[in-house]
Backbone bond lengths (Angstrom), bond angles and torsions (degrees), N, CA, C in turn:
res aa  C-N    CA-C-N  psi(-1)  N-CA   C-N-CA  omega(-1)  CA-C   N-CA-C  phi
1 X - - - 1.465 - - 1.533 109.60 -
2 X 1.313 117.49 132.11 1.475 119.31 178.58 1.515 110.52 -70.27
3 X 1.322 116.00 144.73 1.473 120.81 179.13 1.522 108.06 -110.16
4 X 1.305 114.81 129.05 1.466 120.75 -178.73 1.523 108.83 -103.39
5 X 1.294 115.17 139.22 1.459 120.44 178.93 1.518 109.75 -76.27
6 X 1.328 115.33 131.21 1.470 119.82 -178.86 1.520 110.29 -74.68
7 X 1.318 114.13 148.33 1.463 119.29 174.83 1.518 109.68 -73.22
8 X 1.350 115.41 165.50 1.470 119.14 -179.97 1.512 112.44 -60.91
9 X 1.349 117.28 -37.28 1.460 120.49 -179.31 1.527 111.13 -65.69
10 X 1.351 116.35 -42.60 1.463 119.48 179.90 1.524 110.62 -66.82
11 X 1.343 115.94 -37.87 1.456 119.70 179.30 1.521 111.12 -64.00
12 X 1.309 116.53 -41.79 1.468 119.86 178.47 1.515 111.72 -64.57
13 X 1.341 116.72 -34.78 1.464 119.68 177.14 1.520 110.39 -63.49
14 X 1.347 116.13 -42.49 1.458 119.58 179.31 1.517 110.91 -63.21
15 X 1.321 116.94 -40.60 1.460 120.64 179.92 1.521 110.97 -64.12
16 X 1.334 116.80 -43.12 1.472 120.35 -178.47 1.514 111.72 -67.09
17 X 1.355 116.75 -24.60 1.459 119.48 -176.75 1.510 112.98 -87.38
18 X 1.347 118.51 -5.63 1.456 120.67 -178.13 1.513 109.90 -77.83
19 X 1.316 116.98 114.81 1.459 122.80 172.85 1.518 112.61 44.08
20 X 1.334 119.62 66.28 1.457 121.03 -178.88 1.512 112.04 -64.24
21 X 1.324 116.71 142.22 1.463 122.21 179.83 1.521 107.85 -97.55
22 X 1.322 116.40 95.73 1.459 120.85 -177.78 1.518 108.61 -99.94
23 X 1.305 117.27 90.54 1.454 123.10 179.90 1.514 109.05 -125.97
24 X 1.332 115.06 171.25 1.461 119.87 177.18 1.520 110.59 -59.58
25 X 1.351 116.40 -36.77 1.456 120.10 -178.49 1.531 111.81 -62.60
26 X 1.358 115.99 -42.30 1.464 117.69 -179.62 1.520 111.24 -71.47
27 X 1.335 117.35 -31.34 1.465 119.68 176.86 1.520 111.74 -63.38
28 X 1.331 116.26 -29.80 1.454 119.78 -178.79 1.524 111.97 -62.96
29 X 1.336 117.54 -21.07 1.455 120.43 178.41 1.518 112.45 -110.68
30 X 1.331 116.74 12.81 1.454 120.49 175.28 1.529 108.91 -82.79
31 X 1.323 116.31 124.58 1.458 120.54 -179.85 1.525 110.47 -63.20
32 X 1.330 116.90 -37.57 1.456 120.38 179.16 1.524 110.78 -64.39
33 X 1.341 116.80 -42.34 1.470 120.42 179.36 1.526 110.41 -65.46
34 X 1.346 117.07 -39.19 1.468 120.68 177.48 1.527 110.64 -62.29
35 X 1.339 116.73 -39.79 1.466 120.31 177.94 1.528 111.29 -65.76
36 X 1.347 116.63 -37.03 1.470 120.22 177.35 1.525 110.62 -63.48
37 X 1.328 116.67 -45.15 1.471 121.18 179.66 1.530 110.38 -61.79
38 X 1.323 116.18 -44.89 1.463 119.93 178.57 1.522 111.04 -62.66
39 X 1.343 116.66 -41.76 1.464 120.74 178.94 1.514 112.35 -63.01
40 X 1.335 116.59 -41.59 1.476 120.18 178.48 1.519 110.52 -63.77
41 X 1.333 116.69 -42.22 1.471 120.77 179.91 1.527 111.10 -61.80
42 X 1.332 115.95 -48.61 1.466 120.06 -178.60 1.520 110.63 -66.04
43 X 1.337 117.58 -41.66 1.466 121.05 -178.18 1.513 111.86 -64.42
44 X 1.339 116.69 -45.56 1.466 119.86 -179.28 1.525 111.35 -62.63
45 X 1.325 116.56 -42.45 1.471 119.81 178.43 1.526 111.23 -65.51
46 X 1.336 116.62 -41.47 1.463 120.63 -179.09 1.517 111.37 -64.13
47 X 1.334 117.37 -42.70 1.472 121.27 179.44 1.520 110.93 -60.43
48 X 1.334 116.76 -43.97 1.462 120.11 -179.27 1.536 111.63 -68.07
49 X 1.323 117.28 -36.85 1.464 120.40 176.61 1.530 110.27 -64.55
50 X 1.339 116.65 -42.01 1.474 120.43 178.05 1.518 110.82 -62.44
51 X 1.335 116.66 -41.86 1.468 120.04 177.56 1.525 111.07 -62.71
52 X 1.335 116.54 -37.56 1.468 119.77 177.62 1.523 111.08 -64.25
53 X 1.326 117.49 -42.26 1.467 121.20 178.28 1.526 111.33 -64.75
54 X 1.330 116.45 -42.02 1.463 119.97 178.15 1.515 111.52 -64.46
55 X 1.331 115.70 -35.06 1.464 119.38 177.65 1.526 110.90 -68.60
56 X 1.336 117.51 -38.01 1.468 120.92 177.33 1.520 110.47 -63.84
57 X 1.327 116.87 -40.36 1.469 121.76 -179.05 1.528 112.51 -77.67
58 X 1.329 116.74 -7.59 1.459 119.93 179.03 1.519 114.18 80.13
59 X 1.330 117.32 13.47 1.464 120.50 -179.41 1.512 110.82 -73.23
60 X 1.324 117.08 -38.65 1.462 121.90 179.63 1.520 109.32 -126.68
61 X 1.310 114.85 153.21 1.454 121.82 175.52 1.529 108.32 -114.37
62 X 1.329 115.81 118.91 1.462 120.10 -176.61 1.521 110.19 -120.71
63 X 1.338 117.05 151.23 1.472 119.03 178.27 1.525 112.74 -68.03
64 X 1.332 117.24 -19.54 1.463 121.24 179.71 1.521 110.35 -93.28
65 X 1.329 116.02 146.90 1.459 120.32 177.69 1.525 110.37 -76.72
66 X 1.328 115.45 166.01 1.466 120.35 178.18 1.529 110.72 -60.96
67 X 1.329 116.74 -40.04 1.464 120.58 179.39 1.523 111.06 -62.49
68 X 1.334 116.62 -41.36 1.464 120.34 178.31 1.528 111.17 -63.61
69 X 1.325 116.90 -40.15 1.457 120.48 -179.66 1.532 111.24 -65.60
70 X 1.327 116.28 -40.02 1.465 119.63 179.50 1.527 110.72 -65.74
71 X 1.341 115.70 -43.70 1.470 118.99 179.14 1.525 110.92 -66.92
72 X 1.325 117.26 -39.79 1.467 119.74 177.49 1.527 111.42 -63.78
73 X 1.326 117.06 -33.16 1.464 120.05 175.54 1.532 110.52 -63.13
74 X 1.335 115.68 -42.36 1.470 119.81 177.41 1.522 110.68 -65.43
75 X 1.333 116.46 -44.55 1.463 120.52 -176.88 1.520 112.25 -67.46
76 X 1.332 117.21 -39.70 1.464 119.54 -177.78 1.525 110.98 -65.53
77 X 1.334 116.15 -41.39 1.456 118.92 178.90 1.518 113.15 -68.15
78 X 1.324 116.27 -45.45 1.465 119.72 -177.41 1.520 112.17 -72.44
79 X 1.334 118.57 -31.91 1.462 120.10 -178.14 1.521 111.50 -71.01
80 X 1.323 117.96 -48.50 1.470 121.03 -176.84 1.525 110.58 -63.79
81 X 1.325 116.34 -53.56 1.457 120.02 -177.25 1.528 111.26 -71.13
82 X 1.333 116.99 -38.70 1.457 120.95 -177.21 1.512 112.67 -64.16
83 X 1.333 117.05 -44.87 1.461 118.69 -178.17 1.528 111.58 -77.22
84 X 1.334 117.60 -25.19 1.466 119.09 170.43 1.535 109.42 -61.64
85 X 1.325 117.16 -46.62 1.453 120.72 178.01 1.529 111.96 -64.89
86 X 1.348 116.79 -32.45 1.463 120.39 178.66 1.526 111.11 -65.63
87 X 1.336 116.85 -48.39 1.460 119.94 179.28 1.529 111.09 -66.29
88 X 1.327 116.41 -34.27 1.462 120.13 178.44 1.537 110.70 -65.10
89 X 1.333 116.77 -43.11 1.461 119.94 179.94 1.525 111.27 -68.36
90 X 1.340 117.31 -34.83 1.468 120.14 175.76 1.517 111.10 -64.32
91 X 1.331 115.98 -39.47 1.460 120.50 178.33 1.529 110.46 -63.50
92 X 1.329 116.26 -44.57 1.468 120.13 178.09 1.527 110.26 -59.85
93 X 1.317 115.95 -43.41 1.462 120.26 -177.19 1.532 111.01 -62.75
94 X 1.344 117.14 -44.76 1.467 120.25 -178.89 1.523 111.84 -67.46
95 X 1.332 117.07 -41.49 1.457 121.05 178.67 1.531 110.19 -62.64
96 X 1.333 116.39 -49.31 1.467 120.21 -178.18 1.518 112.10 -65.79
97 X 1.334 117.59 -25.12 1.457 120.79 -179.22 1.526 111.72 -74.87
98 X 1.328 118.32 -34.99 1.466 122.03 -177.53 1.521 112.41 -93.22
99 X 1.337 118.03 -20.45 1.459 121.12 -174.79 1.534 113.35 -60.36
100 X 1.351 120.63 -40.96 1.468 119.44 177.58 1.525 113.42 -57.63
101 X 1.341 118.20 -33.86 1.465 120.88 178.21 1.529 110.68 -64.88
102 X 1.327 116.40 -39.65 1.461 120.56 177.93 1.537 110.90 -62.96
103 X 1.320 116.69 -45.90 1.468 120.63 -179.84 1.525 110.33 -65.06
104 X 1.335 117.09 -39.79 1.466 119.96 179.86 1.534 110.69 -65.88
105 X 1.329 118.10 -38.44 1.464 120.87 177.56 1.524 111.16 -64.59
106 X 1.343 116.90 -37.76 1.465 119.90 174.98 1.527 110.61 -61.04
107 X 1.340 115.93 -42.10 1.461 120.02 179.87 1.530 111.31 -64.24
108 X 1.326 117.33 -41.24 1.462 121.09 179.11 1.527 111.15 -65.52
109 X 1.333 116.30 -38.60 1.470 119.52 177.65 1.524 110.74 -65.26
110 X 1.328 116.67 -41.58 1.461 120.08 177.28 1.530 111.05 -63.94
111 X 1.313 116.25 -38.94 1.468 120.11 179.32 1.526 111.14 -66.09
112 X 1.343 116.05 -29.04 1.461 120.65 178.60 1.526 112.09 -78.27
113 X 1.333 117.99 -4.41 1.449 120.85 175.60 1.516 115.25 107.70
114 X 1.323 118.78 -0.13 1.462 121.30 179.55 1.525 110.30 -74.81
115 X 1.311 115.74 153.39 1.464 120.10 169.70 1.523 108.83 -72.77
116 X 1.326 116.02 163.16 1.467 119.66 -179.45 1.527 110.64 -62.64
117 X 1.340 116.18 -39.39 1.473 119.89 178.68 1.518 110.83 -62.54
118 X 1.345 116.88 -45.56 1.459 121.10 179.58 1.529 111.05 -64.17
119 X 1.313 116.69 -35.50 1.471 120.11 179.20 1.521 111.25 -64.10
120 X 1.340 116.46 -40.12 1.469 119.82 178.50 1.531 110.60 -67.18
121 X 1.342 116.82 -42.46 1.466 120.53 178.92 1.531 110.83 -63.52
122 X 1.333 116.99 -35.57 1.463 120.39 177.09 1.524 110.93 -69.65
123 X 1.337 117.30 -39.98 1.469 120.75 -179.76 1.526 111.26 -65.00
124 X 1.341 117.45 -28.67 1.468 120.79 -179.14 1.517 111.98 -65.10
125 X 1.342 117.44 -16.41 1.468 120.82 179.61 1.525 112.11 -87.59
126 X 1.324 117.27 -8.03 1.469 121.18 -179.11 1.520 110.42 -95.24
127 X 1.329 115.20 172.62 1.463 121.07 -179.49 1.530 109.54 -106.77
128 X 1.331 115.72 118.52 1.465 121.60 178.24 1.527 111.16 -122.41
129 X 1.297 117.25 33.29 1.461 120.48 176.90 1.520 112.41 62.45
130 X 1.331 116.08 -127.79 1.463 120.89 -178.23 1.529 112.99 -64.51
131 X 1.337 116.63 -21.06 1.459 119.95 179.06 1.526 113.07 -76.34
132 X 1.331 117.77 -21.09 1.465 121.36 -171.40 1.527 113.87 -53.48
133 X 1.353 119.72 -52.87 1.477 117.76 -179.04 1.519 113.41 -62.18
134 X 1.327 118.16 -32.29 1.458 121.43 179.24 1.530 110.89 -70.85
135 X 1.333 116.98 -39.06 1.463 120.62 178.40 1.527 110.63 -67.42
136 X 1.336 116.40 -40.63 1.462 119.63 177.94 1.520 111.19 -64.61
137 X 1.325 116.30 -37.59 1.465 119.17 177.16 1.520 110.46 -64.58
138 X 1.339 116.96 -42.41 1.458 120.42 178.54 1.526 110.67 -62.29
139 X 1.339 117.51 -40.39 1.462 120.88 178.81 1.528 111.42 -64.17
140 X 1.333 116.92 -38.69 1.467 119.71 178.11 1.523 110.79 -66.16
141 X 1.313 116.88 -40.45 1.466 120.10 178.00 1.527 111.08 -59.66
142 X 1.336 115.66 -42.97 1.472 119.68 -179.55 1.526 110.48 -67.68
143 X 1.337 116.91 -43.30 1.469 119.99 -178.70 1.521 111.92 -66.95
144 X 1.337 117.64 -22.07 1.472 121.11 179.25 1.529 113.01 -95.10
145 X 1.325 116.82 9.40 1.454 119.12 171.20 1.510 116.76 113.36
146 X 1.321 118.92 -4.26 1.463 120.14 179.36 1.528 109.53 -74.93
147 X 1.315 116.39 150.79 1.462 119.45 176.49 1.525 109.59 -74.52
148 X 1.324 114.66 157.62 1.464 119.83 -179.42 1.526 110.69 -62.32
149 X 1.332 116.94 -39.85 1.465 120.74 -178.84 1.523 111.22 -62.37
150 X 1.336 116.18 -45.50 1.458 120.35 -179.10 1.524 110.80 -66.11
151 X 1.331 116.92 -42.25 1.464 120.62 -179.93 1.525 111.21 -64.59
152 X 1.336 117.28 -39.90 1.462 120.02 -179.89 1.522 111.33 -71.83
153 X 1.327 117.13 -36.22 1.472 119.50 174.87 1.519 110.62 -61.99
154 X 1.337 116.85 -42.07 1.469 120.78 177.91 1.524 111.05 -66.53
155 X 1.333 116.30 -35.84 1.467 122.61 176.30 1.533 110.20 -59.83
156 X 1.332 116.50 -49.42 1.465 120.80 179.65 1.525 111.41 -64.60
157 X 1.333 116.59 -37.40 1.471 120.71 -179.58 1.520 111.09 -65.47
158 X 1.339 117.30 -41.88 1.471 120.53 -178.33 1.526 111.52 -69.68
159 X 1.322 117.30 -38.65 1.470 119.39 -179.17 1.518 110.49 -74.30
160 X 1.310 116.39 -50.48 1.460 120.51 168.16 1.505 117.52 83.81
161 X 1.342 120.33 -1.13 1.462 119.04 179.82 1.526 109.72 -78.37
162 X 1.320 118.44 146.51 1.473 120.62 -178.45 1.524 113.24 -58.78
163 X 1.346 117.72 -38.50 1.463 120.47 -179.40 1.524 111.02 -63.78
164 X 1.326 117.54 -46.08 1.463 121.19 -178.73 1.522 110.67 -63.88
165 X 1.330 117.37 -43.05 1.466 120.31 179.14 1.525 110.95 -60.50
166 X 1.335 116.55 -41.90 1.464 120.06 -177.99 1.530 111.12 -67.03
167 X 1.332 117.43 -44.74 1.458 120.63 -177.45 1.526 111.08 -69.26
168 X 1.336 117.19 -41.37 1.472 120.02 179.11 1.528 110.32 -63.82
169 X 1.321 116.95 -40.26 1.465 120.44 177.54 1.527 110.59 -61.64
170 X 1.332 116.79 -40.40 1.462 121.49 178.57 1.529 111.05 -64.19
171 X 1.341 116.70 -43.76 1.470 120.98 -179.50 1.524 110.82 -64.87
172 X 1.319 116.80 -43.68 1.467 119.91 179.94 1.529 111.65 -62.33
173 X 1.320 116.15 -41.07 1.468 119.22 178.59 1.519 110.87 -64.49
174 X 1.336 116.83 -37.08 1.468 120.34 179.53 1.525 111.41 -67.48
175 X 1.340 116.79 -42.06 1.463 119.70 -179.91 1.531 111.22 -68.64
176 X 1.324 117.24 -33.21 1.471 119.64 178.78 1.536 111.37 -71.69
177 X 1.326 116.61 -36.31 1.464 120.13 -176.20 1.518 112.74 -78.68
178 X 1.341 117.42 -14.39 1.456 121.00 176.38 1.511 114.60 82.05
179 X 1.336 117.82 20.47 1.453 120.61 177.48 1.516 111.66 -80.61
180 X 1.329 115.29 -170.04 1.458 121.00 178.45 1.525 109.34 -75.23
181 X 1.338 115.50 101.61 1.463 119.83 -176.52 1.518 111.01 -65.66
182 X 1.337 116.76 -35.03 1.469 120.34 -179.49 1.519 111.17 -61.00
183 X 1.337 115.67 -46.99 1.470 119.72 179.56 1.523 111.26 -63.70
184 X 1.334 116.20 -39.82 1.462 119.85 179.07 1.528 110.46 -65.15
185 X 1.335 116.83 -41.49 1.467 120.01 179.29 1.523 111.20 -63.47
186 X 1.327 117.86 -43.14 1.461 120.69 178.80 1.524 110.88 -64.66
187 X 1.344 116.42 -41.86 1.457 119.39 177.99 1.522 111.64 -64.28
188 X 1.346 116.29 -39.65 1.466 120.56 178.59 1.521 111.03 -65.92
189 X 1.336 116.89 -40.87 1.468 120.45 178.73 1.521 110.86 -63.90
190 X 1.334 116.40 -43.82 1.466 120.00 178.84 1.528 111.40 -65.37
191 X 1.328 116.17 -38.67 1.460 120.22 178.32 1.529 110.81 -64.03
192 X 1.338 116.89 -43.60 1.462 120.62 179.48 1.526 111.18 -65.27
193 X 1.338 116.34 -40.14 1.468 119.85 179.35 1.527 110.73 -67.11
194 X 1.330 117.04 -40.07 1.465 120.81 177.97 1.525 110.77 -65.11
195 X 1.324 116.14 -38.55 1.465 121.30 178.02 1.524 110.58 -60.99
196 X 1.339 116.66 -44.99 1.464 120.50 178.90 1.527 111.27 -66.19
197 X 1.334 116.41 -38.28 1.467 119.79 179.40 1.522 110.75 -63.21
198 X 1.329 116.94 -42.86 1.462 120.84 179.58 1.520 111.17 -66.00
199 X 1.347 116.72 -37.47 1.467 119.95 177.12 1.524 110.80 -62.89
200 X 1.326 116.49 -41.99 1.466 119.89 179.40 1.523 111.02 -66.24
201 X 1.330 116.24 -40.90 1.457 119.94 178.09 1.527 110.93 -62.61
202 X 1.309 115.93 -43.82 1.471 120.00 179.77 1.525 110.54 -63.59
203 X 1.334 115.88 -42.73 1.460 119.85 -178.44 1.523 110.73 -64.74
204 X 1.336 117.01 -40.00 1.461 120.37 179.72 1.524 111.47 -67.36
205 X 1.332 116.75 -39.80 1.461 119.79 -177.89 1.520 112.58 -74.09
206 X 1.343 116.26 -28.64 1.468 119.46 -175.67 1.523 112.05 -91.93
207 X 1.337 117.66 -10.90 1.471 120.11 -177.03 1.528 111.56 -61.96
208 X 1.342 116.71 -30.32 1.468 119.29 179.79 1.527 110.66 -64.71
209 X 1.339 117.68 -33.50 1.467 120.75 178.61 1.530 110.94 -69.12
210 X 1.333 116.34 -35.64 1.467 119.91 176.35 1.522 109.83 -63.84
211 X 1.336 116.71 -41.55 1.462 120.76 178.04 1.525 110.79 -62.76
212 X 1.332 116.75 -40.37 1.472 120.92 178.37 1.521 110.59 -61.16
213 X 1.343 117.23 -40.95 1.462 120.84 178.87 1.520 110.36 -62.44
214 X 1.328 117.00 -43.85 1.463 120.75 179.20 1.525 111.20 -64.07
215 X 1.322 116.08 -45.12 1.469 119.79 -178.41 1.523 110.63 -63.02
216 X 1.324 117.20 -44.94 1.468 119.81 -179.28 1.527 111.10 -63.48
217 X 1.331 116.98 -39.12 1.458 120.22 178.96 1.527 111.13 -65.90
218 X 1.330 116.30 -42.74 1.467 119.80 -179.97 1.530 111.66 -69.68
219 X 1.333 117.23 -33.54 1.469 120.07 176.30 1.519 109.90 -64.67
220 X 1.324 117.20 -43.02 1.463 120.53 177.63 1.531 111.09 -61.02
221 X 1.337 115.90 -41.21 1.463 120.32 176.43 1.526 110.80 -60.82
222 X 1.319 116.76 -45.39 1.465 121.09 -179.27 1.518 111.25 -63.15
223 X 1.333 117.14 -40.82 1.470 120.35 -179.51 1.527 110.65 -63.09
224 X 1.336 116.82 -43.20 1.473 118.90 179.83 1.522 111.08 -65.15
225 X 1.318 117.10 -37.13 1.471 119.53 177.78 1.525 111.00 -65.71
226 X 1.324 117.14 -39.88 1.475 120.34 178.19 1.526 110.47 -64.86
227 X 1.335 116.44 -42.20 1.468 119.70 178.77 1.527 110.36 -61.10
228 X 1.350 116.69 -44.72 1.468 120.25 -178.02 1.524 111.12 -66.97
229 X 1.319 117.67 -40.73 1.462 120.74 -174.29 1.527 112.43 -82.26
230 X 1.339 118.13 -34.37 1.453 120.51 -171.56 1.529 114.09 -105.42
231 X 1.342 117.02 -38.85 1.462 119.60 -170.75 1.518 113.36 -99.15
232 X 1.324 118.24 -39.96 1.467 119.28 -177.72 1.528 112.93 -59.72
233 X 1.333 120.48 -39.31 1.479 118.73 178.91 1.522 113.54 -60.54
234 X 1.358 118.71 -19.36 1.462 121.06 -179.70 1.521 112.05 -78.01
235 X 1.345 116.78 -21.26 1.459 119.83 -176.45 1.523 110.37 -84.12
236 X 1.331 114.66 141.46 1.470 120.18 175.57 1.522 108.30 -161.13
237 X 1.303 116.90 151.53 1.469 121.29 174.64 1.505 113.74 59.11
238 X 1.377 115.86 -121.26 1.456 120.74 -176.51 1.519 111.74 -62.15
239 X 1.339 116.80 -35.37 1.461 119.76 -179.58 1.516 110.77 -63.23
240 X 1.353 116.54 -39.98 1.460 120.68 179.34 1.532 110.50 -68.45
241 X 1.344 116.34 -36.71 1.461 119.34 177.72 1.521 110.73 -65.08
242 X 1.338 116.80 -41.04 1.458 120.34 176.92 1.515 111.89 -63.28
243 X 1.334 116.18 -39.50 1.457 120.01 177.88 1.528 110.41 -63.75
244 X 1.316 116.34 -39.06 1.464 120.60 -179.78 1.519 110.73 -64.56
245 X 1.345 116.77 -40.88 1.467 118.96 -179.10 1.517 111.52 -65.43
246 X 1.344 116.49 -30.46 1.468 120.07 178.22 1.518 110.80 -74.85
247 X 1.344 116.96 -43.66 1.465 121.67 -173.16 1.515 111.98 -79.51
248 X 1.338 117.51 -46.61 1.470 120.60 -172.20 1.523 113.34 -109.21
249 X 1.351 118.21 -12.10 1.454 120.47 -179.79 1.517 113.35 81.19
250 X 1.315 119.04 10.77 1.466 122.84 178.38 1.513 109.15 -117.91
251 X 1.339 115.55 164.91 1.465 120.54 -179.74 1.520 112.41 -102.61
252 X 1.349 117.84 2.55 1.464 120.31 178.99 1.518 109.80 -71.38
253 X 1.333 115.79 144.01 1.462 120.18 179.21 1.520 109.96 -77.65
254 X 1.339 118.22 118.04 1.456 119.54 -177.91 1.519 111.33 -82.65
255 X 1.310 115.49 158.65 1.450 121.23 171.50 1.534 108.63 -80.28
256 X 1.327 115.83 153.60 1.459 120.29 179.36 1.529 111.11 -59.05
257 X 1.334 116.01 -37.16 1.468 120.17 -179.13 1.527 111.54 -63.76
258 X 1.326 116.31 -35.94 1.463 119.67 179.64 1.526 110.97 -65.04
259 X 1.325 116.96 -39.78 1.463 120.92 178.08 1.522 110.30 -64.97
260 X 1.332 116.87 -41.92 1.469 120.40 178.76 1.528 110.67 -61.58
261 X 1.340 115.93 -43.88 1.473 119.33 -179.95 1.525 111.35 -65.61
262 X 1.337 116.08 -35.15 1.459 119.83 177.81 1.521 110.74 -60.89
263 X 1.309 116.37 -46.56 1.462 120.20 177.46 1.533 110.97 -65.07
264 X 1.327 116.44 -41.16 1.463 120.89 -177.65 1.524 111.49 -59.46
265 X 1.327 116.43 -49.93 1.461 119.08 -178.10 1.532 111.78 -71.49
266 X 1.327 116.66 -28.09 1.469 119.38 175.68 1.524 110.26 -64.16
267 X 1.338 116.27 -41.60 1.472 119.59 179.69 1.527 110.69 -70.81
268 X 1.337 117.32 -37.04 1.468 120.04 177.79 1.531 110.48 -61.62
269 X 1.325 116.89 -46.52 1.469 120.58 179.17 1.528 110.64 -63.18
270 X 1.346 115.23 -41.26 1.454 118.74 178.63 1.529 111.62 -65.24
271 X 1.328 117.81 -34.80 1.467 122.01 178.54 1.526 111.13 -65.89
272 X 1.318 116.55 -42.41 1.467 120.23 178.84 1.530 110.38 -64.22
273 X 1.333 116.31 -47.12 1.459 119.82 179.26 1.521 112.80 -62.61
274 X 1.333 116.57 -42.79 1.467 119.93 179.15 1.524 111.28 -65.34
275 X 1.343 116.36 -37.11 1.463 119.49 178.36 1.516 111.99 -62.96
276 X 1.328 116.55 -42.45 1.460 120.13 178.74 1.534 110.12 -63.69
277 X 1.331 117.05 -42.54 1.471 121.14 178.66 1.529 110.09 -62.40
278 X 1.343 117.70 -41.09 1.468 121.17 179.00 1.525 111.07 -61.80
279 X 1.328 117.15 -39.21 1.454 120.65 178.66 1.518 112.47 -66.17
280 X 1.329 116.97 -40.41 1.461 120.55 177.71 1.526 110.27 -65.47
281 X 1.338 117.33 -40.01 1.460 120.23 175.65 1.526 111.17 -62.63
282 X 1.338 116.50 -38.24 1.460 121.43 -172.36 1.522 112.36 -65.00
283 X 1.339 117.74 -53.76 1.466 119.20 -179.07 1.522 113.81 -142.42
284 X 1.339 116.47 13.27 1.450 119.25 174.22 1.507 115.57 81.87
285 X 1.325 118.04 8.79 1.455 121.14 -178.51 1.527 110.58 -117.12
286 X 1.332 115.04 135.07 1.458 121.42 178.90 1.534 110.85 -60.90
287 X 1.345 116.75 -37.86 1.465 120.50 -175.75 1.527 112.37 -63.70
288 X 1.326 116.92 -29.29 1.464 120.08 -178.57 1.521 111.96 -68.61
289 X 1.332 117.28 -19.44 1.457 119.82 -179.82 1.513 114.30 -78.83
290 X 1.354 117.28 -12.12 1.465 119.28 -177.04 1.527 110.90 -64.85
291 X 1.326 117.09 -40.60 1.472 119.28 179.96 1.528 111.33 -66.48
292 X 1.348 116.88 -35.78 1.465 119.34 176.82 1.529 110.74 -68.24
293 X 1.327 116.62 -36.83 1.462 120.41 176.51 1.525 110.25 -62.22
294 X 1.333 116.75 -40.41 1.472 120.69 177.12 1.524 111.07 -62.56
295 X 1.327 117.32 -46.49 1.473 120.91 -177.24 1.530 110.94 -62.57
296 X 1.327 117.20 -47.07 1.460 120.23 -178.84 1.528 111.72 -68.54
297 X 1.329 116.67 -35.99 1.474 119.70 179.59 1.517 111.45 -67.28
298 X 1.326 117.24 -41.72 1.470 118.58 -178.32 1.531 110.70 -71.54
299 X 1.346 117.55 -31.59 1.471 119.80 174.36 1.524 109.88 -63.84
300 X 1.328 116.32 -43.87 1.470 120.79 178.78 1.516 111.18 -62.39
301 X 1.312 117.54 -48.17 1.464 121.98 -178.12 1.524 111.24 -60.80
302 X 1.324 117.60 -48.27 1.469 120.96 -179.27 1.522 111.26 -65.60
303 X 1.329 117.48 -36.34 1.469 120.17 179.14 1.518 111.16 -65.02
304 X 1.329 116.91 -43.29 1.465 119.80 179.28 1.530 111.05 -69.96
305 X 1.335 117.32 -36.72 1.457 119.48 177.77 1.535 111.45 -64.84
306 X 1.319 115.39 -32.86 1.466 120.90 -177.26 1.523 112.34 -81.03
307 X 1.338 117.34 -40.80 1.466 119.99 -171.21 1.517 114.61 -107.37
308 X 1.324 118.38 -15.52 1.461 120.92 -177.43 1.522 108.80 -120.16
309 X 1.327 119.54 102.61 1.466 121.16 -180.00 1.517 111.45 -63.33
310 X 1.325 115.88 143.08 1.455 121.14 174.13 1.502 115.21 90.14
311 X 1.330 118.73 -1.27 1.477 121.17 178.12 1.529 108.68 -87.74
């Protein structure tokens, strides 16, 4: 029977199909899974907002108040998406923390006289935490006939962290150009370790700013609660009208409940904004602030439910 040489696309398909690693960690970098999480977050928030509107119009009668439905819409969206991003960032951190050790072990094996292929097969017998199943998969691909370049490209694609993609690309270019692979591996390992060290230093130095954001948000919450509990009951008649003209710009006498709701939503908006700022301070990404927005919003909601009747 004649044997036909497979095209590069068909070969890559065969490599990707060898012993796929379907774990929670790999799902965290699946674009389809990320779209599902985003869709669930948006859908849950939209449903609750629609229920709140229907409750305002009197179409449906629900045991929850309109304010509760609006806050639950905020919490449902920020909790699902925020904690997905939290687990994803933890996965990136753990992978990037152990990856330099893997590259350094490859360099030591090469220095001992092993071929690059043999070094990878030897590394597959060691324990590298979350990297272990991916390294074993790469070793199986190589032992079944895949080239080292293709297996390493697939390795970087499955893991998906920016650091791993950059280092693997550097190693592949070095092996193709025929330079000293050992020196390149050691330089790549040192670069990855330095990158992680700088990230840790930045995180430690910036954590105080995150604490400041939390403290300022909680102080604002406390001040509004003190105003509602201690000062608002003193206002009546002309005093309440004067307060209304300052707060809303109108001369109509507001109800006490309206003033409470004004403060409540002001703190909720401030909690969301502060959470986003805390996330940007933490690691420079807008998405990381969603979990902080959830934490501050739920603290605000529970505090008002506990200390302010009728919210």
